[in-house]
C-alpha positions as YAML, in Angstrom:
chain: A
units: angstrom
residues:
- id: 1
  name: MET
  ca: [-99.10, -34.77, -46.60]
- id: 2
  name: THR
  ca: [-96.16, -34.81, -48.79]
- id: 3
  name: PHE
  ca: [-93.53, -32.45, -49.66]
- id: 4
  name: GLU
  ca: [-94.69, -31.50, -52.70]
- id: 5
  name: THR
  ca: [-98.04, -30.69, -51.46]
- id: 6
  name: ILE
  ca: [-96.58, -28.47, -48.88]
- id: 7
  name: LYS
  ca: [-94.54, -26.47, -51.40]
- id: 8
  name: ASN
  ca: [-97.65, -26.06, -54.09]
- id: 9
  name: ASP
  ca: [-99.85, -24.97, -50.95]
- id: 10
  name: GLU
  ca: [-97.11, -22.41, -49.98]
- id: 11
  name: GLN
  ca: [-96.60, -21.31, -53.54]
- id: 12
  name: GLN
  ca: [-100.41, -20.83, -53.92]
- id: 13
  name: TYR
  ca: [-101.54, -19.24, -50.17]
- id: 14
  name: MET
  ca: [-98.38, -17.82, -49.12]
- id: 15
  name: VAL
  ca: [-96.81, -14.35, -49.92]
- id: 16
  name: HIS
  ca: [-93.16, -15.14, -51.83]
- id: 17
  name: ALA
  ca: [-91.14, -13.58, -49.33]
- id: 18
  name: TYR
  ca: [-88.62, -16.15, -48.56]
- id: 19
  name: GLY
  ca: [-86.28, -18.30, -50.83]
- id: 20
  name: ARG
  ca: [-86.56, -21.47, -49.20]
- id: 21
  name: PHE
  ca: [-84.87, -24.26, -49.18]
- id: 22
  name: PRO
  ca: [-86.55, -27.77, -50.12]
- id: 23
  name: VAL
  ca: [-87.16, -29.14, -47.41]
- id: 24
  name: ALA
  ca: [-90.45, -29.20, -44.81]
- id: 25
  name: LEU
  ca: [-89.36, -29.78, -41.27]
- id: 26
  name: VAL
  ca: [-92.20, -31.37, -38.77]
- id: 27
  name: SER
  ca: [-90.38, -32.03, -35.67]
- id: 28
  name: GLY
  ca: [-87.20, -32.25, -33.78]
- id: 29
  name: LYS
  ca: [-85.13, -32.87, -30.61]
- id: 30
  name: GLY
  ca: [-81.74, -31.45, -29.52]
- id: 31
  name: ALA
  ca: [-80.26, -30.09, -32.60]
- id: 32
  name: THR
  ca: [-81.46, -33.09, -34.81]
- id: 33
  name: ALA
  ca: [-84.71, -31.96, -37.33]
- id: 34
  name: VAL
  ca: [-87.03, -34.16, -39.44]
- id: 35
  name: ASP
  ca: [-88.36, -33.17, -42.28]
- id: 36
  name: VAL
  ca: [-92.07, -34.82, -43.89]
- id: 37
  name: ASP
  ca: [-90.33, -37.66, -45.31]
- id: 38
  name: GLY
  ca: [-88.64, -38.51, -41.84]
- id: 39
  name: GLN
  ca: [-85.29, -37.76, -43.36]
- id: 40
  name: GLU
  ca: [-83.09, -36.25, -40.14]
- id: 41
  name: TYR
  ca: [-80.78, -33.64, -40.43]
- id: 42
  name: ILE
  ca: [-78.29, -31.69, -38.19]
- id: 43
  name: ASP
  ca: [-78.94, -28.30, -37.00]
- id: 44
  name: PHE
  ca: [-76.78, -25.87, -37.28]
- id: 45
  name: THR
  ca: [-78.60, -22.71, -37.51]
- id: 46
  name: SER
  ca: [-81.13, -22.94, -34.62]
- id: 47
  name: GLY
  ca: [-83.60, -21.43, -36.28]
- id: 48
  name: ILE
  ca: [-81.30, -18.27, -37.11]
- id: 49
  name: GLY
  ca: [-79.88, -18.31, -33.41]
- id: 50
  name: VAL
  ca: [-83.28, -18.52, -31.98]
- id: 51
  name: ASN
  ca: [-83.94, -22.07, -30.54]
- id: 52
  name: SER
  ca: [-81.14, -21.31, -28.04]
- id: 53
  name: LEU
  ca: [-81.88, -25.06, -26.09]
- id: 54
  name: GLY
  ca: [-82.38, -26.90, -28.88]
- id: 55
  name: TYR
  ca: [-85.68, -28.53, -30.18]
- id: 56
  name: CYS
  ca: [-88.23, -29.56, -27.82]
- id: 57
  name: ASP
  ca: [-86.15, -29.22, -24.22]
- id: 58
  name: ALA
  ca: [-87.73, -30.88, -21.81]
- id: 59
  name: GLY
  ca: [-87.46, -28.21, -19.14]
- id: 60
  name: TRP
  ca: [-88.43, -25.43, -22.18]
- id: 61
  name: THR
  ca: [-91.29, -27.59, -23.15]
- id: 62
  name: LYS
  ca: [-92.59, -28.30, -19.14]
- id: 63
  name: ALA
  ca: [-92.05, -24.54, -18.33]
- id: 64
  name: VAL
  ca: [-94.23, -23.48, -21.75]
- id: 65
  name: SER
  ca: [-97.31, -25.95, -21.67]
- id: 66
  name: GLU
  ca: [-98.02, -25.13, -17.60]
- id: 67
  name: GLN
  ca: [-98.10, -21.74, -18.65]
- id: 68
  name: ALA
  ca: [-100.26, -22.61, -21.59]
- id: 69
  name: ALA
  ca: [-102.71, -24.22, -19.39]
- id: 70
  name: THR
  ca: [-102.56, -21.52, -16.44]
- id: 71
  name: LEU
  ca: [-102.50, -18.01, -18.71]
- id: 72
  name: GLN
  ca: [-102.11, -17.43, -22.11]
- id: 73
  name: HIS
  ca: [-102.15, -13.39, -22.44]
- id: 74
  name: ILE
  ca: [-103.16, -10.44, -20.63]
- id: 75
  name: SER
  ca: [-102.65, -6.93, -22.02]
- id: 76
  name: ASN
  ca: [-100.01, -4.43, -20.56]
- id: 77
  name: LEU
  ca: [-102.90, -2.94, -18.61]
- id: 78
  name: TYR
  ca: [-102.17, -5.15, -16.00]
- id: 79
  name: TYR
  ca: [-98.95, -6.26, -13.98]
- id: 80
  name: SER
  ca: [-97.27, -9.71, -14.72]
- id: 81
  name: PRO
  ca: [-95.49, -11.70, -12.49]
- id: 82
  name: LEU
  ca: [-93.78, -13.11, -14.85]
- id: 83
  name: GLN
  ca: [-92.73, -10.17, -16.65]
- id: 84
  name: THR
  ca: [-91.12, -8.71, -13.75]
- id: 85
  name: GLU
  ca: [-89.10, -11.88, -13.44]
- id: 86
  name: VAL
  ca: [-87.73, -11.86, -16.57]
- id: 87
  name: SER
  ca: [-86.87, -8.14, -16.30]
- id: 88
  name: LYS
  ca: [-85.22, -8.43, -12.84]
- id: 89
  name: THR
  ca: [-83.21, -11.02, -14.70]
- id: 90
  name: LEU
  ca: [-81.93, -9.59, -17.56]
- id: 91
  name: CYS
  ca: [-81.26, -6.33, -15.50]
- id: 92
  name: GLY
  ca: [-78.79, -8.60, -13.13]
- id: 93
  name: LEU
  ca: [-76.86, -10.08, -15.31]
- id: 94
  name: SER
  ca: [-76.38, -7.16, -17.94]
- id: 95
  name: GLY
  ca: [-75.95, -4.27, -15.21]
- id: 96
  name: MET
  ca: [-78.56, -2.20, -16.92]
- id: 97
  name: GLN
  ca: [-81.45, -0.63, -14.79]
- id: 98
  name: LYS
  ca: [-84.92, -1.41, -16.61]
- id: 99
  name: VAL
  ca: [-86.47, -3.56, -19.36]
- id: 100
  name: PHE
  ca: [-88.92, -2.90, -22.06]
- id: 101
  name: LEU
  ca: [-90.39, -6.38, -23.56]
- id: 102
  name: CYS
  ca: [-91.56, -6.53, -27.11]
- id: 103
  name: ASN
  ca: [-91.87, -9.76, -29.52]
- id: 104
  name: SER
  ca: [-88.97, -9.22, -31.96]
- id: 105
  name: GLY
  ca: [-85.43, -7.83, -32.44]
- id: 106
  name: ALA
  ca: [-86.48, -5.29, -35.10]
- id: 107
  name: GLU
  ca: [-89.13, -4.30, -32.60]
- id: 108
  name: ALA
  ca: [-86.53, -4.15, -29.59]
- id: 109
  name: ASN
  ca: [-84.42, -1.83, -32.40]
- id: 110
  name: GLU
  ca: [-87.58, 0.70, -32.76]
- id: 111
  name: CYS
  ca: [-88.05, 1.10, -29.29]
- id: 112
  name: ALA
  ca: [-84.10, 1.70, -28.95]
- id: 113
  name: ILE
  ca: [-83.93, 4.39, -31.47]
- id: 114
  name: LYS
  ca: [-87.29, 6.18, -29.73]
- id: 115
  name: ILE
  ca: [-85.58, 6.05, -27.00]
- id: 116
  name: ALA
  ca: [-82.47, 7.63, -28.00]
- id: 117
  name: ARG
  ca: [-84.43, 10.59, -29.52]
- id: 118
  name: LYS
  ca: [-86.84, 11.27, -26.89]
- id: 119
  name: TYR
  ca: [-83.82, 11.06, -24.42]
- id: 120
  name: SER
  ca: [-82.17, 13.61, -26.46]
- id: 121
  name: PHE
  ca: [-85.55, 15.97, -26.79]
- id: 122
  name: ASP
  ca: [-86.17, 16.14, -23.59]
- id: 123
  name: LYS
  ca: [-82.46, 17.12, -22.43]
- id: 124
  name: TYR
  ca: [-81.51, 19.07, -25.51]
- id: 125
  name: GLY
  ca: [-84.65, 20.07, -27.63]
- id: 126
  name: GLY
  ca: [-84.79, 18.64, -31.01]
- id: 127
  name: SER
  ca: [-81.72, 19.94, -32.48]
- id: 128
  name: ARG
  ca: [-80.09, 16.49, -31.93]
- id: 129
  name: GLN
  ca: [-81.92, 13.43, -33.74]
- id: 130
  name: LYS
  ca: [-79.37, 11.82, -35.96]
- id: 131
  name: ILE
  ca: [-78.38, 8.49, -35.34]
- id: 132
  name: VAL
  ca: [-75.16, 6.94, -36.54]
- id: 133
  name: THR
  ca: [-74.68, 3.43, -37.41]
- id: 134
  name: LEU
  ca: [-72.08, 1.30, -39.04]
- id: 135
  name: GLU
  ca: [-71.32, 0.58, -42.71]
- id: 136
  name: ASN
  ca: [-72.31, -3.21, -43.36]
- id: 137
  name: SER
  ca: [-75.03, -3.40, -40.30]
- id: 138
  name: PHE
  ca: [-78.00, -5.32, -40.10]
- id: 139
  name: HIS
  ca: [-80.77, -3.83, -37.86]
- id: 140
  name: GLY
  ca: [-84.28, -5.06, -38.98]
- id: 141
  name: ARG
  ca: [-86.61, -5.11, -41.65]
- id: 142
  name: THR
  ca: [-89.04, -2.18, -40.88]
- id: 143
  name: VAL
  ca: [-88.75, 0.79, -42.67]
- id: 144
  name: THR
  ca: [-87.03, 2.49, -39.72]
- id: 145
  name: THR
  ca: [-84.77, -0.02, -39.10]
- id: 146
  name: LEU
  ca: [-84.13, -0.82, -42.43]
- id: 147
  name: ALA
  ca: [-83.00, 3.05, -42.86]
- id: 148
  name: ALA
  ca: [-80.75, 2.11, -39.90]
- id: 149
  name: THR
  ca: [-79.16, -0.30, -41.49]
- id: 150
  name: GLY
  ca: [-75.67, 0.13, -43.09]
- id: 151
  name: GLN
  ca: [-76.17, -2.14, -46.54]
- id: 152
  name: ASP
  ca: [-76.97, 0.03, -49.84]
- id: 153
  name: VAL
  ca: [-79.06, -3.39, -51.02]
- id: 154
  name: PHE
  ca: [-81.76, -2.91, -48.32]
- id: 155
  name: HIS
  ca: [-82.40, 0.70, -49.56]
- id: 156
  name: ASN
  ca: [-84.66, 0.00, -52.25]
- id: 157
  name: TYR
  ca: [-88.26, -0.17, -52.98]
- id: 158
  name: PHE
  ca: [-89.92, 1.24, -49.66]
- id: 159
  name: PHE
  ca: [-89.22, 5.16, -49.85]
- id: 160
  name: PRO
  ca: [-89.64, 7.14, -48.17]
- id: 161
  name: PHE
  ca: [-87.48, 5.41, -45.30]
- id: 162
  name: THR
  ca: [-87.31, 7.20, -42.20]
- id: 163
  name: GLU
  ca: [-84.87, 9.85, -42.25]
- id: 164
  name: GLY
  ca: [-81.91, 10.24, -39.50]
- id: 165
  name: PHE
  ca: [-79.49, 8.00, -40.13]
- id: 166
  name: VAL
  ca: [-75.61, 8.38, -40.91]
- id: 167
  name: PHE
  ca: [-73.31, 5.41, -40.96]
- id: 168
  name: ALA
  ca: [-69.72, 5.26, -40.48]
- id: 169
  name: LYS
  ca: [-66.97, 2.80, -41.37]
- id: 170
  name: ALA
  ca: [-66.75, -0.24, -38.84]
- id: 171
  name: ASN
  ca: [-63.24, -0.57, -36.94]
- id: 172
  name: ASP
  ca: [-62.46, 3.27, -38.44]
- id: 173
  name: ILE
  ca: [-62.44, 5.67, -35.36]
- id: 174
  name: ALA
  ca: [-61.83, 9.08, -37.13]
- id: 175
  name: ASP
  ca: [-64.50, 8.55, -39.41]
- id: 176
  name: LEU
  ca: [-66.50, 7.71, -36.50]
- id: 177
  name: GLN
  ca: [-65.68, 10.98, -34.56]
- id: 178
  name: ALA
  ca: [-66.01, 12.58, -37.87]
- id: 179
  name: LYS
  ca: [-69.81, 11.95, -38.09]
- id: 180
  name: LEU
  ca: [-70.84, 12.71, -34.75]
- id: 181
  name: THR
  ca: [-71.73, 16.01, -35.47]
- id: 182
  name: ASP
  ca: [-73.59, 18.47, -32.86]
- id: 183
  name: ASP
  ca: [-77.17, 16.76, -34.33]
- id: 184
  name: VAL
  ca: [-76.10, 13.22, -33.55]
- id: 185
  name: CYS
  ca: [-78.05, 11.71, -30.24]
- id: 186
  name: ALA
  ca: [-76.76, 8.17, -30.30]
- id: 187
  name: VAL
  ca: [-74.03, 5.80, -31.85]
- id: 188
  name: PHE
  ca: [-75.75, 2.01, -32.55]
- id: 189
  name: MET
  ca: [-73.82, -0.81, -34.03]
- id: 190
  name: GLU
  ca: [-73.33, -4.46, -33.81]
- id: 191
  name: LEU
  ca: [-70.35, -6.16, -32.00]
- id: 192
  name: ILE
  ca: [-70.15, -8.43, -34.17]
- id: 193
  name: GLN
  ca: [-72.04, -8.01, -37.81]
- id: 194
  name: GLY
  ca: [-73.95, -10.74, -38.28]
- id: 195
  name: GLU
  ca: [-75.91, -10.74, -41.41]
- id: 196
  name: GLY
  ca: [-73.06, -8.24, -42.71]
- id: 197
  name: GLY
  ca: [-70.64, -11.59, -42.70]
- id: 198
  name: VAL
  ca: [-69.85, -12.56, -39.00]
- id: 199
  name: MET
  ca: [-67.57, -9.50, -38.71]
- id: 200
  name: PRO
  ca: [-66.26, -8.96, -35.05]
- id: 201
  name: LEU
  ca: [-65.48, -4.95, -34.66]
- id: 202
  name: SER
  ca: [-62.01, -4.60, -32.79]
- id: 203
  name: LYS
  ca: [-61.75, -4.31, -29.34]
- id: 204
  name: ALA
  ca: [-59.78, -0.61, -29.51]
- id: 205
  name: PHE
  ca: [-62.56, 0.59, -32.11]
- id: 206
  name: VAL
  ca: [-65.40, -0.30, -29.41]
- id: 207
  name: GLU
  ca: [-63.23, 1.13, -26.82]
- id: 208
  name: ALA
  ca: [-62.88, 4.50, -28.41]
- id: 209
  name: ALA
  ca: [-66.43, 5.02, -29.29]
- id: 210
  name: ALA
  ca: [-67.81, 4.38, -25.92]
- id: 211
  name: ALA
  ca: [-65.30, 7.17, -24.59]
- id: 212
  name: LEU
  ca: [-66.37, 9.79, -27.37]
- id: 213
  name: CYS
  ca: [-70.25, 8.96, -26.55]
- id: 214
  name: ARG
  ca: [-69.33, 9.42, -22.81]
- id: 215
  name: GLU
  ca: [-67.68, 12.82, -23.83]
- id: 216
  name: LYS
  ca: [-70.49, 14.11, -25.93]
- id: 217
  name: ASP
  ca: [-73.06, 12.90, -24.05]
- id: 218
  name: ILE
  ca: [-74.10, 11.09, -27.01]
- id: 219
  name: LEU
  ca: [-76.10, 7.92, -26.03]
- id: 220
  name: LEU
  ca: [-73.76, 4.23, -26.70]
- id: 221
  name: MET
  ca: [-76.68, 1.72, -28.17]
- id: 222
  name: VAL
  ca: [-75.38, -1.90, -28.79]
- id: 223
  name: ASP
  ca: [-77.84, -4.30, -30.98]
- id: 224
  name: GLU
  ca: [-77.54, -7.87, -29.20]
- id: 225
  name: VAL
  ca: [-80.20, -9.57, -31.17]
- id: 226
  name: GLN
  ca: [-77.78, -11.99, -32.56]
- id: 227
  name: THR
  ca: [-74.86, -11.73, -30.56]
- id: 228
  name: GLY
  ca: [-76.79, -11.78, -27.09]
- id: 229
  name: ILE
  ca: [-77.99, -14.71, -24.48]
- id: 230
  name: ALA
  ca: [-74.87, -16.58, -24.12]
- id: 231
  name: ARG
  ca: [-74.43, -16.79, -28.51]
- id: 232
  name: THR
  ca: [-70.72, -15.45, -27.71]
- id: 233
  name: GLY
  ca: [-69.60, -17.15, -24.77]
- id: 234
  name: HIS
  ca: [-70.31, -14.11, -22.50]
- id: 235
  name: PHE
  ca: [-74.16, -13.45, -21.77]
- id: 236
  name: PHE
  ca: [-74.05, -10.19, -23.79]
- id: 237
  name: CYS
  ca: [-71.00, -9.52, -26.06]
- id: 238
  name: TYR
  ca: [-70.11, -6.28, -24.85]
- id: 239
  name: GLN
  ca: [-69.39, -7.67, -22.13]
- id: 240
  name: GLY
  ca: [-66.32, -9.16, -23.52]
- id: 241
  name: TYR
  ca: [-65.22, -5.64, -24.78]
- id: 242
  name: GLY
  ca: [-65.46, -4.19, -21.26]
- id: 243
  name: ILE
  ca: [-68.02, -1.66, -21.94]
- id: 244
  name: GLN
  ca: [-71.57, -0.26, -20.45]
- id: 245
  name: PRO
  ca: [-73.68, 0.46, -23.22]
- id: 246
  name: ASP
  ca: [-76.64, 3.22, -22.35]
- id: 247
  name: VAL
  ca: [-79.15, 0.99, -24.28]
- id: 248
  name: VAL
  ca: [-79.11, -3.11, -25.31]
- id: 249
  name: THR
  ca: [-81.29, -4.84, -27.74]
- id: 250
  name: ALA
  ca: [-81.82, -8.52, -27.55]
- id: 251
  name: ALA
  ca: [-84.19, -11.01, -28.93]
- id: 252
  name: LYS
  ca: [-83.81, -14.25, -31.17]
- id: 253
  name: GLY
  ca: [-82.41, -16.45, -28.45]
- id: 254
  name: LEU
  ca: [-84.01, -15.17, -25.39]
- id: 255
  name: GLY
  ca: [-87.45, -17.03, -25.42]
- id: 256
  name: GLY
  ca: [-86.13, -20.09, -26.90]
- id: 257
  name: GLY
  ca: [-88.36, -20.78, -29.88]
- id: 258
  name: LEU
  ca: [-91.00, -17.98, -28.94]
- id: 259
  name: PRO
  ca: [-91.08, -14.37, -29.86]
- id: 260
  name: ILE
  ca: [-90.06, -11.85, -27.39]
- id: 261
  name: GLY
  ca: [-87.78, -9.03, -27.26]
- id: 262
  name: ALA
  ca: [-86.13, -6.62, -24.88]
- id: 263
  name: CYS
  ca: [-84.63, -3.19, -24.92]
- id: 264
  name: LEU
  ca: [-82.64, -2.47, -21.71]
- id: 265
  name: CYS
  ca: [-81.98, 0.92, -20.24]
- id: 266
  name: GLY
  ca: [-79.38, 2.53, -18.52]
- id: 267
  name: GLU
  ca: [-78.87, 4.68, -15.62]
- id: 268
  name: LYS
  ca: [-79.33, 7.63, -18.52]
- id: 269
  name: THR
  ca: [-82.41, 6.03, -20.62]
- id: 270
  name: ALA
  ca: [-83.86, 4.45, -17.21]
- id: 271
  name: ASP
  ca: [-86.88, 7.06, -17.30]
- id: 272
  name: VAL
  ca: [-87.37, 8.25, -20.75]
- id: 273
  name: MET
  ca: [-90.21, 6.61, -21.74]
- id: 274
  name: THR
  ca: [-93.46, 7.22, -20.18]
- id: 275
  name: PRO
  ca: [-97.00, 5.86, -20.38]
- id: 276
  name: GLY
  ca: [-98.47, 6.50, -23.73]
- id: 277
  name: THR
  ca: [-95.16, 7.20, -25.25]
- id: 278
  name: HIS
  ca: [-94.53, 3.28, -26.21]
- id: 279
  name: GLY
  ca: [-96.39, 0.01, -26.45]
- id: 280
  name: THR
  ca: [-97.17, -3.37, -27.67]
- id: 281
  name: THR
  ca: [-100.25, -5.67, -27.35]
- id: 282
  name: PHE
  ca: [-98.16, -8.85, -27.44]
- id: 283
  name: GLY
  ca: [-94.91, -7.82, -26.01]
- id: 284
  name: GLY
  ca: [-94.01, -9.75, -22.41]
- id: 285
  name: ASN
  ca: [-96.84, -12.39, -23.49]
- id: 286
  name: PRO
  ca: [-97.06, -14.96, -20.26]
- id: 287
  name: ILE
  ca: [-96.11, -17.84, -22.50]
- id: 288
  name: ALA
  ca: [-93.21, -16.44, -23.88]
- id: 289
  name: CYS
  ca: [-92.07, -15.03, -20.83]
- id: 290
  name: ALA
  ca: [-92.03, -18.64, -19.32]
- id: 291
  name: ALA
  ca: [-89.64, -19.85, -22.30]
- id: 292
  name: ALA
  ca: [-87.50, -16.85, -21.58]
- id: 293
  name: LYS
  ca: [-87.56, -17.66, -17.53]
- id: 294
  name: GLU
  ca: [-86.68, -20.95, -18.17]
- id: 295
  name: VAL
  ca: [-83.71, -19.99, -20.99]
- id: 296
  name: LEU
  ca: [-82.05, -17.21, -18.68]
- id: 297
  name: SER
  ca: [-82.37, -19.48, -16.02]
- id: 298
  name: ARG
  ca: [-80.00, -22.09, -18.11]
- id: 299
  name: VAL
  ca: [-77.97, -19.84, -19.90]
- id: 300
  name: SER
  ca: [-76.45, -17.76, -17.68]
- id: 301
  name: THR
  ca: [-74.44, -19.57, -15.16]
- id: 302
  name: GLU
  ca: [-70.38, -19.16, -15.56]
- id: 303
  name: ALA
  ca: [-70.16, -22.90, -16.29]
- id: 304
  name: PHE
  ca: [-72.78, -22.83, -19.42]
- id: 305
  name: LEU
  ca: [-71.05, -19.80, -20.57]
- id: 306
  name: GLN
  ca: [-67.61, -21.55, -20.71]
- id: 307
  name: GLU
  ca: [-69.00, -24.40, -22.26]
- id: 308
  name: VAL
  ca: [-70.37, -22.44, -25.28]
- id: 309
  name: SER
  ca: [-66.73, -20.61, -25.85]
- id: 310
  name: GLU
  ca: [-65.42, -24.23, -25.54]
- id: 311
  name: LYS
  ca: [-67.57, -25.84, -28.06]
- id: 312
  name: GLY
  ca: [-67.08, -22.77, -30.45]
- id: 313
  name: ALA
  ca: [-63.28, -22.98, -30.00]
- id: 314
  name: TYR
  ca: [-63.52, -26.62, -30.80]
- id: 315
  name: ILE
  ca: [-65.86, -26.09, -34.17]
- id: 316
  name: ARG
  ca: [-63.62, -23.62, -35.60]
- id: 317
  name: GLU
  ca: [-60.54, -25.57, -34.84]
- id: 318
  name: LYS
  ca: [-62.31, -28.57, -36.63]
- id: 319
  name: LEU
  ca: [-63.07, -26.36, -39.60]
- id: 320
  name: MET
  ca: [-59.76, -25.42, -40.65]
- id: 321
  name: THR
  ca: [-58.79, -29.08, -41.53]
- id: 322
  name: ILE
  ca: [-61.71, -29.29, -43.75]
- id: 323
  name: GLY
  ca: [-60.52, -28.40, -47.42]
- id: 324
  name: ASN
  ca: [-61.99, -25.21, -48.79]
- id: 325
  name: VAL
  ca: [-62.29, -23.48, -45.85]
- id: 326
  name: LYS
  ca: [-60.32, -20.53, -45.86]
- id: 327
  name: GLU
  ca: [-61.25, -18.73, -42.60]
- id: 328
  name: ALA
  ca: [-63.21, -19.67, -39.64]
- id: 329
  name: ARG
  ca: [-64.61, -16.33, -37.71]
- id: 330
  name: GLY
  ca: [-66.44, -15.35, -34.90]
- id: 331
  name: GLN
  ca: [-66.77, -15.64, -31.25]
- id: 332
  name: GLY
  ca: [-68.33, -18.20, -29.24]
- id: 333
  name: MET
  ca: [-71.30, -20.46, -31.47]
- id: 334
  name: MET
  ca: [-71.65, -17.46, -33.78]
- id: 335
  name: ILE
  ca: [-69.20, -18.26, -36.93]
- id: 336
  name: GLY
  ca: [-68.72, -17.51, -40.23]
- id: 337
  name: ILE
  ca: [-66.87, -19.70, -43.16]
- id: 338
  name: VAL
  ca: [-64.67, -18.23, -45.42]
- id: 339
  name: THR
  ca: [-64.43, -20.64, -48.54]
- id: 340
  name: GLU
  ca: [-61.61, -21.21, -50.90]
- id: 341
  name: LYS
  ca: [-64.15, -21.61, -54.00]
- id: 342
  name: ASP
  ca: [-66.31, -18.84, -52.96]
- id: 343
  name: ASN
  ca: [-69.41, -20.71, -53.43]
- id: 344
  name: ALA
  ca: [-71.37, -20.41, -49.84]
- id: 345
  name: LYS
  ca: [-74.75, -20.70, -51.05]
- id: 346
  name: GLU
  ca: [-74.37, -23.63, -53.30]
- id: 347
  name: MET
  ca: [-72.66, -25.38, -50.91]
- id: 348
  name: ALA
  ca: [-75.36, -24.66, -48.22]
- id: 349
  name: GLY
  ca: [-77.71, -26.07, -50.29]
- id: 350
  name: LYS
  ca: [-75.29, -29.61, -51.05]
- id: 351
  name: CYS
  ca: [-75.20, -29.61, -47.28]
- id: 352
  name: LEU
  ca: [-78.90, -29.84, -46.79]
- id: 353
  name: ALA
  ca: [-78.77, -32.78, -49.22]
- id: 354
  name: ASN
  ca: [-76.40, -34.60, -47.51]
- id: 355
  name: GLY
  ca: [-78.29, -34.34, -44.31]
- id: 356
  name: LEU
  ca: [-77.04, -30.43, -42.40]
- id: 357
  name: LEU
  ca: [-78.91, -27.38, -42.04]
- id: 358
  name: ILE
  ca: [-76.66, -24.29, -42.45]
- id: 359
  name: LEU
  ca: [-77.05, -20.86, -43.05]
- id: 360
  name: THR
  ca: [-75.22, -18.25, -45.25]
- id: 361
  name: ALA
  ca: [-74.14, -14.42, -44.61]
- id: 362
  name: LYS
  ca: [-73.07, -12.58, -47.51]
- id: 363
  name: ASN
  ca: [-70.21, -14.79, -49.32]
- id: 364
  name: LEU
  ca: [-69.34, -16.90, -46.61]
- id: 365
  name: LEU
  ca: [-71.59, -19.84, -44.61]
- id: 366
  name: ARG
  ca: [-72.72, -18.95, -40.88]
- id: 367
  name: LEU
  ca: [-73.04, -21.25, -38.09]
- id: 368
  name: LEU
  ca: [-75.52, -20.68, -35.16]
- id: 369
  name: PRO
  ca: [-75.91, -23.81, -33.78]
- id: 370
  name: PRO
  ca: [-78.29, -24.55, -30.39]
- id: 371
  name: LEU
  ca: [-76.06, -23.91, -27.22]
- id: 372
  name: THR
  ca: [-76.67, -27.33, -26.10]
- id: 373
  name: ILE
  ca: [-75.60, -28.96, -28.84]
- id: 374
  name: THR
  ca: [-73.61, -32.13, -27.99]
- id: 375
  name: TYR
  ca: [-70.16, -33.02, -28.97]
- id: 376
  name: GLU
  ca: [-71.40, -35.59, -30.96]
- id: 377
  name: GLU
  ca: [-73.96, -33.51, -32.95]
- id: 378
  name: ILE
  ca: [-70.91, -31.57, -33.62]
- id: 379
  name: ASP
  ca: [-69.05, -34.03, -35.00]
- id: 380
  name: LYS
  ca: [-71.73, -35.49, -36.93]
- id: 381
  name: GLY
  ca: [-72.54, -32.31, -38.63]
- id: 382
  name: LEU
  ca: [-68.70, -31.68, -39.22]
- id: 383
  name: ALA
  ca: [-68.21, -34.73, -40.79]
- id: 384
  name: ILE
  ca: [-71.32, -33.94, -43.52]
- id: 385
  name: LEU
  ca: [-69.77, -30.44, -44.02]
- id: 386
  name: LYS
  ca: [-66.50, -32.19, -44.67]
- id: 387
  name: LYS
  ca: [-67.82, -34.59, -46.87]
- id: 388
  name: THR
  ca: [-69.76, -31.83, -48.37]
- id: 389
  name: MET
  ca: [-67.25, -29.42, -49.08]
- id: 390
  name: GLU
  ca: [-64.05, -31.78, -50.04]
- id: 391
  name: ALA
  ca: [-66.85, -33.79, -52.67]
...
């Protein structure tokens, strides 16, 4: 099948919800993808932070294949040893108490929002239901998580949006404090705003926000959908900030390529949800859990986390030697590149033509490579980026 045939079929039979790059990928290994014509690409995207172990990792493939041949799905009416193993591991690595398994980051964030409102309802009645999120944030594409997203561009078309969200300025503790009125039940934030342009929050702001939440018995919830599962060189990004949230959400890299999300609950929130208050058909699917179990066993060691930090520092250092690069920011293997010419979208297209898959976020290039990417693959990708940027 040719690329043109695939493109034409997509145009005819699929909802046009995506602005796709002109390539059809059919296979991959490590950090290298291959298209329908046999062209190879170094992948600095990992499926938008999903393929944490790269393409077709041997251990991951074995775990998934064996589980698919054993038991592919059961409903959540029954116990699953894989679910409990994954949940126990997540609790041990995070300092949290209990886990709800779902299918995506948006679902994990929906769960967090429900937990916050029920926690406050159970303790204070119906008077505290508002959730403060940050300007420039991104929390998902459902009607509710769009409402929680602090970017005006997303607040269109799908009216009425879910009510009860207030936006505070990032890194402005005075503004946050002013927004913490008596009807607020939670503060929900990304510690590095990924879709917002790879914008890290300051440690002082996060510490002060955590203190305010403790003082007012407001839940502190952290969206780690993109920053979690070793992406920043910590297993969870909040661990590098020295805080312990009440709720944490995760997804993307957790399954290494299969859909799985998690909402982690701390001491305050561990017992908020009860039978009938939340649920999912596919959440915690055995095959997805087998994938997550393999990922967690690999990415959580001190040696692996240190390597992620070192590779990220190496990439950022090399980026600053490339013409048209104004700034390289982020943590670990979550990197944003500000270009001198402000032409990131154009540059991403040219990178593809030269054999490099790269992301954008607002007006910058964004890198979310597989956590297992080799230095050889990094250098090859950076050479393509340099050739493209300096052409």
